[in-house]
C-alpha positions, 0 to 999 in steps of 0.5 A, spaced: 500 499 500 503 506 497 501 512 501 502 520 497 501 527 500 495 531 498 498 537 495 498 543 499 491 548 500 490 553 502 484 556 506 480 557 501 481 550 498 485 552 492 492 548 490 497 552 492 502 550 487 498 554 482 495 559 485 498 567 483 500 564 476 496 564 470 494 558 467 498 556 461 492 553 457 488 559 458 493 564 455 494 559 449 486 559 448 486 567 447 491 567 443 488 562 438 482 566 439 485 572 438 487 569 431 481 566 429 477 572 431 481 577 427 481 572 421 473 572 421 473 580 422 476 581 415 470 578 413 464 580 417 462 584 424 468 587 423 467 593 428 465 587 434 471 582 432 477 587 431 477 590 438 476 583 441 481 580 437 486 586 439 483 585 447 484 577 446 491 578 442 494 583 448 491 579 455 494 572 451 501 576 452 500 579 458 499 572 460 506 570 458 503 564 452 507 560 448 504 561 443 506 569 441 506 569 433 499 567 434 498 572 438 501 577 435 498 575 428 492 577 433 493 583 435 495 585 427 489 582 424 484 586 430 488 592 427 486 591 420 479 589 421 478 597 424 483 599 418 477 595 413 472 598 416 475 605 416 477 605 408 470 602 406 466 607 411 471 613 407 469 609 401 461 609 403 461 616 406 457 612 411 457 609 418 455 602 415 458 598 410 455 591 405 457 587 401 
């Protein structure tokens, strides 16, 4: 019979070993999501998806994602979404645009 010691916990019951350190998988997921949303934003809903891609990429980089390339692409694509919106608004002389 083999006995193992339980993981150290805080008063709230959270695992002490992971306390204070952001979860790596969350940051990686945010980097991928920012890339995908930035890419989709070039086609549809760029006024909504562009800023979301920018925020997700910034938070992923701040949390130290291992997928830094995807996070930077999310930043670039989010900015491109807003640039496409600005150009199409200027060309159509309106606040909205359609295909």
